TORSETOR-605519 format. One line per 10 residues: number of its first residue (from 1); for each residue x, y, z of N, C-alpha, C. Coordinates in nm, 3 decimals. Example, Ala and Ser with C-alpha at 12.3 -4.5 7.8 and 13.67 -1.06 7.14 Angstrom:
REM residues 2
1 = 1.319:-0.569:0.780:1.230:-0.450:0.780:1.320:-0.330:0.780  1.285:-0.225:0.708:1.367:-0.106:0.714:1.290:0.003:0.787
***
This chain:
REM residues 114
1 = -1.949:-0.347:-2.249:-1.963:-0.241:-2.150:-2.078:-0.280:-2.029  -2.134:-0.407:-2.045:-2.231:-0.448:-1.954:-2.161:-0.476:-1.817  -2.057:-0.531:-1.814:-1.985:-0.552:-1.692:-1.937:-0.434:-1.622  -1.924:-0.317:-1.726:-1.885:-0.166:-1.659:-1.975:-0.121:-1.539  -2.093:-0.122:-1.565:-2.198:-0.088:-1.477:-2.195:-0.160:-1.334  -2.197:-0.300:-1.373:-2.200:-0.376:-1.260:-2.100:-0.365:-1.177  -1.976:-0.346:-1.219:-1.829:-0.348:-1.150:-1.838:-0.201:-1.061  -1.889:-0.100:-1.154:-1.878:0.044:-1.078:-1.986:0.042:-0.971  -2.068:-0.037:-0.955:-2.175:-0.070:-0.830:-2.111:-0.111:-0.726  -2.004:-0.199:-0.734:-1.951:-0.297:-0.643:-1.808:-0.263:-0.599
11 = -1.728:-0.174:-0.670:-1.591:-0.164:-0.653:-1.570:-0.028:-0.637  -1.501:0.033:-0.552:-1.482:0.163:-0.526:-1.315:0.171:-0.522  -1.257:0.274:-0.605:-1.107:0.306:-0.595:-1.081:0.432:-0.505  -0.978:0.412:-0.431:-0.970:0.507:-0.337:-0.806:0.556:-0.374  -0.791:0.680:-0.413:-0.656:0.753:-0.427:-0.616:0.787:-0.286  -0.540:0.706:-0.209:-0.496:0.752:-0.075:-0.361:0.653:-0.027  -0.319:0.677:0.073:-0.209:0.583:0.140:-0.299:0.464:0.195  -0.252:0.340:0.181:-0.355:0.244:0.228:-0.313:0.231:0.385  -0.216:0.254:0.403:-0.166:0.248:0.559:-0.246:0.340:0.648  -0.298:0.453:0.597:-0.403:0.551:0.663:-0.541:0.543:0.612
21 = -0.558:0.507:0.484:-0.713:0.522:0.442:-0.781:0.394:0.499  -0.700:0.278:0.508:-0.794:0.158:0.558:-0.861:0.173:0.670  -0.834:0.281:0.768:-0.904:0.307:0.895:-1.013:0.388:0.867  -1.017:0.476:0.768:-1.147:0.547:0.745:-1.243:0.521:0.654  -1.249:0.412:0.598:-1.358:0.366:0.519:-1.481:0.332:0.570  -1.606:0.367:0.529:-1.711:0.347:0.578:-1.833:0.324:0.470  -1.913:0.247:0.437:-1.932:0.137:0.557:-1.824:0.027:0.520  -1.768:-0.052:0.617:-1.671:-0.144:0.609:-1.698:-0.247:0.499  -1.600:-0.274:0.418:-1.618:-0.379:0.308:-1.630:-0.519:0.356  -1.677:-0.628:0.295:-1.681:-0.766:0.316:-1.533:-0.817:0.309
31 = -1.483:-0.756:0.172:-1.361:-0.811:0.147:-1.239:-0.713:0.130  -1.121:-0.740:0.176:-1.008:-0.643:0.136:-0.907:-0.765:0.046  -0.874:-0.687:-0.081:-0.785:-0.731:-0.167:-0.653:-0.677:-0.159  -0.545:-0.741:-0.110:-0.398:-0.662:-0.136:-0.315:-0.729:-0.230  -0.263:-0.652:-0.306:-0.168:-0.703:-0.398:-0.040:-0.614:-0.397  0.041:-0.637:-0.283:0.161:-0.551:-0.285:0.259:-0.604:-0.377  0.373:-0.512:-0.415:0.474:-0.555:-0.503:0.531:-0.672:-0.468  0.565:-0.748:-0.555:0.624:-0.891:-0.516:0.787:-0.860:-0.474  0.834:-0.920:-0.366:0.970:-0.898:-0.340:1.065:-0.925:-0.440  1.192:-0.878:-0.436:1.278:-0.903:-0.519:1.302:-1.057:-0.524
41 = 1.325:-1.120:-0.634:1.392:-1.248:-0.630:1.510:-1.279:-0.704  1.608:-1.332:-0.630:1.737:-1.357:-0.697:1.748:-1.438:-0.803  1.805:-1.433:-0.905:1.847:-1.541:-1.012:1.706:-1.557:-1.091  1.644:-1.441:-1.125:1.520:-1.445:-1.192:1.536:-1.347:-1.327  1.436:-1.406:-1.408:1.437:-1.319:-1.547:1.375:-1.177:-1.499  1.395:-1.082:-1.588:1.346:-0.952:-1.573:1.203:-0.963:-1.580  1.139:-0.848:-1.470:1.008:-0.840:-1.494:0.966:-0.748:-1.626  0.851:-0.750:-1.680:0.800:-0.665:-1.788:0.849:-0.541:-1.767  0.861:-0.465:-1.893:0.941:-0.340:-1.895:0.860:-0.254:-1.837  0.724:-0.254:-1.835:0.629:-0.156:-1.749:0.643:-0.176:-1.618
51 = 0.654:-0.295:-1.554:0.670:-0.320:-1.410:0.802:-0.251:-1.391  0.907:-0.247:-1.471:1.037:-0.225:-1.416:1.036:-0.077:-1.391  0.974:0.013:-1.480:0.951:0.132:-1.498:0.875:0.173:-1.358  0.765:0.127:-1.332:0.668:0.148:-1.212:0.776:0.120:-1.103  0.851:0.039:-1.088:0.923:-0.010:-0.977:1.015:0.099:-0.945  1.080:0.139:-1.057:1.191:0.260:-1.052:1.124:0.372:-0.989  0.999:0.405:-1.032:0.944:0.543:-0.989:0.901:0.523:-0.844  0.861:0.402:-0.780:0.815:0.420:-0.660:0.887:0.347:-0.569  0.995:0.285:-0.608:1.076:0.204:-0.514:1.059:0.090:-0.455  1.103:0.010:-0.371:1.083:-0.102:-0.315:0.961:-0.089:-0.222
61 = 0.871:-0.201:-0.212:0.754:-0.182:-0.126:0.803:-0.255:0.018  0.863:-0.123:0.093:0.917:-0.170:0.234:0.791:-0.162:0.334  0.664:-0.100:0.311:0.577:-0.099:0.402:0.459:-0.217:0.395  0.485:-0.293:0.280:0.350:-0.393:0.275:0.327:-0.479:0.385  0.424:-0.526:0.482:0.390:-0.576:0.576:0.282:-0.498:0.668  0.307:-0.381:0.674:0.220:-0.306:0.790:0.066:-0.310:0.724  0.036:-0.349:0.613:-0.109:-0.330:0.539:-0.198:-0.470:0.605  -0.136:-0.561:0.659:-0.229:-0.677:0.670:-0.317:-0.656:0.802  -0.278:-0.625:0.916:-0.329:-0.596:1.029:-0.434:-0.487:1.014  -0.441:-0.384:0.951:-0.538:-0.269:0.908:-0.645:-0.343:0.836
71 = -0.606:-0.401:0.740:-0.701:-0.469:0.632:-0.771:-0.561:0.700  -0.734:-0.654:0.807:-0.829:-0.765:0.885:-0.906:-0.694:0.971  -0.861:-0.571:1.039:-0.949:-0.468:1.096:-1.064:-0.442:1.028  -1.061:-0.396:0.891:-1.153:-0.344:0.832:-1.246:-0.433:0.744  -1.193:-0.534:0.711:-1.285:-0.621:0.643:-1.365:-0.707:0.721  -1.479:-0.732:0.694:-1.606:-0.805:0.781:-1.595:-0.928:0.747  -1.535:-0.980:0.634:-1.524:-1.123:0.613:-1.398:-1.184:0.604  -1.339:-1.131:0.495:-1.188:-1.188:0.468:-1.095:-1.100:0.392  -0.975:-1.136:0.419:-0.863:-1.041:0.350:-0.796:-1.144:0.268  -0.757:-1.106:0.114:-0.696:-1.196:0.024:-0.567:-1.116:0.013
81 = -0.461:-1.197:0.021:-0.333:-1.123:-0.036:-0.240:-1.199:-0.128  -0.230:-1.146:-0.240:-0.172:-1.206:-0.362:-0.028:-1.188:-0.325  0.046:-1.321:-0.345:0.181:-1.360:-0.323:0.250:-1.410:-0.413  0.376:-1.410:-0.471:0.440:-1.499:-0.556:0.466:-1.628:-0.457  0.459:-1.741:-0.546:0.495:-1.876:-0.457:0.594:-1.899:-0.399  0.706:-1.819:-0.418:0.812:-1.829:-0.361:0.849:-1.735:-0.210  0.750:-1.621:-0.190:0.759:-1.535:-0.084:0.705:-1.591:0.036  0.754:-1.536:0.160:0.685:-1.582:0.273:0.540:-1.508:0.294  0.450:-1.537:0.389:0.340:-1.489:0.410:0.345:-1.327:0.445  0.263:-1.250:0.406:0.283:-1.095:0.433:0.280:-1.077:0.584
91 = 0.377:-1.009:0.619:0.399:-0.996:0.791:0.450:-1.125:0.858  0.477:-1.203:0.770:0.511:-1.343:0.832:0.407:-1.411:0.926  0.284:-1.364:0.868:0.164:-1.414:0.949:0.109:-1.544:0.863  0.137:-1.676:0.907:0.084:-1.776:0.818:-0.057:-1.796:0.825  -0.113:-1.870:0.720:-0.253:-1.891:0.725:-0.298:-2.035:0.652  -0.365:-2.109:0.717:-0.395:-2.254:0.659:-0.474:-2.225:0.537  -0.527:-2.119:0.516:-0.631:-2.092:0.388:-0.555:-2.021:0.266  -0.525:-2.082:0.165:-0.448:-2.035:0.053:-0.520:-2.114:-0.080  -0.511:-2.027:-0.182:-0.532:-2.099:-0.321:-0.398:-2.068:-0.399  -0.343:-2.168:-0.443:-0.228:-2.189:-0.509:-0.223:-2.197:-0.654
101 = -0.180:-2.128:-0.740:-0.180:-2.136:-0.873:-0.029:-2.142:-0.923  -0.024:-2.164:-1.039:0.139:-2.142:-1.088:0.183:-2.022:-1.081  0.280:-2.003:-0.995:0.364:-1.879:-0.973:0.311:-1.810:-0.877  0.193:-1.829:-0.836:0.130:-1.743:-0.737:0.056:-1.802:-0.620  0.014:-1.735:-0.510:-0.060:-1.774:-0.392:-0.143:-1.692:-0.332  -0.250:-1.692:-0.311:-0.359:-1.604:-0.255:-0.385:-1.650:-0.119  -0.319:-1.593:-0.025:-0.349:-1.606:0.114:-0.473:-1.566:0.158  -0.553:-1.624:0.253:-0.672:-1.591:0.276:-0.698:-1.571:0.432  -0.730:-1.479:0.488:-0.710:-1.416:0.649:-0.866:-1.403:0.681  -0.902:-1.419:0.805:-1.039:-1.380:0.846:-1.033:-1.220:0.876
111 = -1.144:-1.180:0.852:-1.168:-1.045:0.881:-1.206:-1.019:1.023  -1.274:-0.912:1.067:-1.334:-0.877:1.186:-1.468:-0.834:1.164  -1.547:-0.959:1.209:-1.702:-0.937:1.212:-1.747:-0.813:1.242  -1.875:-0.763:1.203:-1.915:-0.651:1.252:-1.996:-0.681:1.389
***
């Protein structure tokens, strides 16, 4: 539980629509992390049962591209976007800064300094 207190001091979870809530957060965070649902991939194995249930409840993530610009305006340092290695960049905005792992890519965008 030692990390619990440390994490609670540094992380705030907000229950709201990201499309509107990203403009109302104060003070502005240094980093915004976006983890939209992965786009459907043809000819792939099924995702885990829990994610299939979740996806059936919320439907496809059709508005994910609209998150990048508000996130960049909110973050004072950077925005990190988790993507599958096969997917195009969010909102088709390429970045030279990415961390690539097996199966995933973390695209890193500049934020808007204070």
